[in-house]
N, C-alpha and C positions, 0 to 999 in steps of 0.2 A: 367359603364354600357350596352354601345351598341358595346362594342369587347365580352363581352361575349353574346353579343344574337347573334350575327351574327354570331360567332366560334359556337353554338349550332345549328343555323337553318340549317335544314337537307331539300331541295327541288329534286323535280324529274326531266328529263327534260321538261316537258309544265310546269313547274311554274320558276319563279322568284323572290324573296322576296327582297325590297325595303327598307332602310332606310332615308329621307332627313337628310341631315347638315347643310342646311342651304343654301339659296342662290339660286347657282345651279349646291348644292355640294348634290352628292347622292352615294350610297352604291348599289351596285347591287350585287348579290347572286343566282350565277346559281348553276347544277346538281356538275359543275365539277371547276370552275374557282371562284371568288372574284376579284368584281371591283371595282374602286373611281373614279369618276365621278367629274372632275372641286373641289375638298374639297377647302374651305377657311374657316381655323380654328386656325388664328391667329386675334390678332386686329394692325397689321402690318398697311393696309389702315386708321386706324384712328389716330394710330399715325402721320405718314405720314402727316396725312393733319390736324392735329392738330389747327395750324397756320392761317386755311384759314376760312375764315365767309364764302366762296361763296361754296366748296368742301369739306366742313367736312366729312368724312367719317364712324360719330360715330354709331361704332353697337350696334343694338337694342336685337337682339338674341343674349342667351350664345353659348357658343362652347360645341359641344357637346359629346365632346370625345377629348383629346389631341395626334398628330397627334403621338407622339414619342411612344402611344400605340397603336399603329397601325401594326403592325406583320405578319398578314394576307391576305397584297393586292398580287394578281396574277399582275394586272394591273391596272396601273393609270394611267389615261385620261386626259387634257390639252388641253381647246378646244381653245384657244388662250395666248395671251400674256401683260392679263391685269391682275391687282391682285386680284382679287378678283375669278381666272380661274387657273392663273398658281403664288401660292403667294409661292414665295422663304421661310417661315415660317414653309411650309405643307408640301411642296415637300419634303425638306431634309431631317428634319426628318422620314417622311415613308420613304422613301428611307434606309434613315440609319435599320430604326426598321421593313425592311420586305425586305430584302436583296437578295429577289426571286424575287422582281416587277418591270416589266418592266414599261415605261413611253411609252403613245401614245402621242407626240403634232403635230402637227401642220409642213411642213418640215421650214416655214418660222422662228416657235420659235425652231428650233435643237440647235442652236448657243444662244440661250438663255438658255437652258435649262441643258447645256451640263458646262456653262461657272458658273452654281450654286453647280458644282460637279458629276450629278451627268454620271458616266460615259457612253461611246458613245453606249458600249455593250448592254446596259440599255433601250435605246432608241429606239422607234419604229417612222419612221417619215410616216405620209401618206399627200397628198394634195389631193383636190375636185375628185371625183371618183374615187382615190387609196381603194381598196382591201387587207387589211390584213387577214388570215383565220391562226391560231394557234390552238391546241387541246382545243377543250373545246368552241372556239372562234371564231367568226369572225365578222369584223368591217368595214366600208367602211366611207369617209370624202365626206361632204354635205356644197356646198359650202356658208359660212354666209354672210350677208349682212350688215355690221353693220355703216349702211345709207349708207354705199359706201362700193361697188365691189373692196377693195383693193388691190395691189398687188404689193409683191415685184420686187427688179430687175428682181429678176432673174423670176420670173411669178407667185411664187405662190402666194396662198388663204392664206393669215394668220389669220381668221376667221373662224372655222372651224362648224360645229354640225357633229354628229356619228351615221350610222346606225347602232345598234352592235347585232350581232344572240348567246344565250344565250342556247344551247338544243335549241325547238322549239319556244321561244319564239324573236320576234324580239321587240328592243325598237330606239327611236328614240330619241338623246338627243340633242336640236337644239344649246345647248355653246346658242351664242348669234346672233341673227340674224335681223331684219323688214323681210316684207314680198315681194316677187320677184314674177315676172313673171315663171314659170317655177317650183318653188319650188314644190305643190303641186304634183303639174303631175309626178315629177320624184319620189317621197317620196310615190308617189303607186303604184309603181311599187313592192315595200318592205312589202306590208302586214305585216303593222307597228300594232303591240300587244299594246305597252304604247307608247305615245309621252308626251315627257316631256318636256316643254315648257312657255318661258318666258312672263310674263302677262305686264315687268312697264312701256313697253310703252317709248314714249321721246314726250318734245315737245320741241317750240324755246327754250323758257327759260335755258331748261337745255341743249341743244348743246351750249346755248352762251357761257354757263360756264364751257362746254369742256364732259359735258357726252355724249357718244355713246349711240341713239336708239337701242329699241328692238319690237318687237312686243308687241301692247299691249292687255288688256282682251280680247274682242271681234275677233282681227287678230288671236288673240292664241284657243278662243273658233272654228271661222269659217278653221281654217289650219286644227285643228286635226280632224273632222269632214269630210274636201275636201280631206282628204289623208285614209281614213276611220279607223282610230286610234280608234283598242277597245274600251280603256281607257285614257282619257286625265290626263296627271298630271300639274296642274302649278307648274312653278318654279320663280324663281329670284324677291322674295318682301319678305319684313318682315326681311332684312338687317339690311337697311345704310334708317334713314327716308329724306334724300337728293334726294331718288334717288327709287320711292315707288309706291309702290299700292294697295288699299285693293284686297284680293283676294275676298270677298263679290262681288265684281264689277262681276268677273266670273262667279261664279258661278249663279248671278239673267239672266245675258245675258243667258249663257249654257242655264240656264234650260227652258228659256224662248222662246229661239230660238230652240234650238234641244232638247225638253223635252229626247227622247231617248237615246239620246247622252250619255254615261258614263262618269263618272270622279271619280278624286280622291286628298281632299285635304290630304295632306302630314302634320303631328305634327314630329315636332324637336326630332326625333331621337329613331323612336316607328315605328316598324317595317311594310308593308304592303306588302303581297303575292297573287301577282297575277296567276293564274291558268289558262292557256290557255283553250278555251268553245272546245268541243268536236266537 
């Protein structure tokens, strides 16, 4: 159902169509390219953690599309090397079904994705602050602080968000990050239309069990408003009971604190079309 919907959707340069794949996964269709962001379309993490009572990643949401059915991907972004963002059982089937697809990953994840069998010439590597531009799309790597500003021995950021330009629409996909000084002022430069922001937060108990933290629902709302996003789209919830947040908390806080701020709650596999205001 989702693949035909993406194929038959046509938008102009002032619009972008979105579908939510669950967690931080999205399809973005611009007027010239189709982009997949952090798709997690398997039960791999559930199987890997099946014997762990403190970290079992029991999948709550259904898989909206089998990765081997995705034949239309022009770009596949993986914001960092965590299993719900760079999933071998998703990336490899998409790579086989969409031979035209390029894979955009942090420089720190280049070896990982190549070792999965994606040819190096299909991989576009980005670090924080680096911009790439191709036919129909441009994008910039944004530093992600996933509890800490970790660096590889070479000095690369392992966690990235991306500002992506499709036609006249600019999208910020935060990947995984907590709030940090300078993030809002940096993003304001890009005149963000759609801000896709995690809301699941973190706490000492989850950190002690090995989970990294993200923006919580209040921080996501505050950040979206601070950067002037036209529409905030919450993400990174509803996938794993062990690391979740109620999206109703985001809505209640945003509407009470910033009643004029636009937002959109995605429904799994259902289309949302954003059109830039005149």
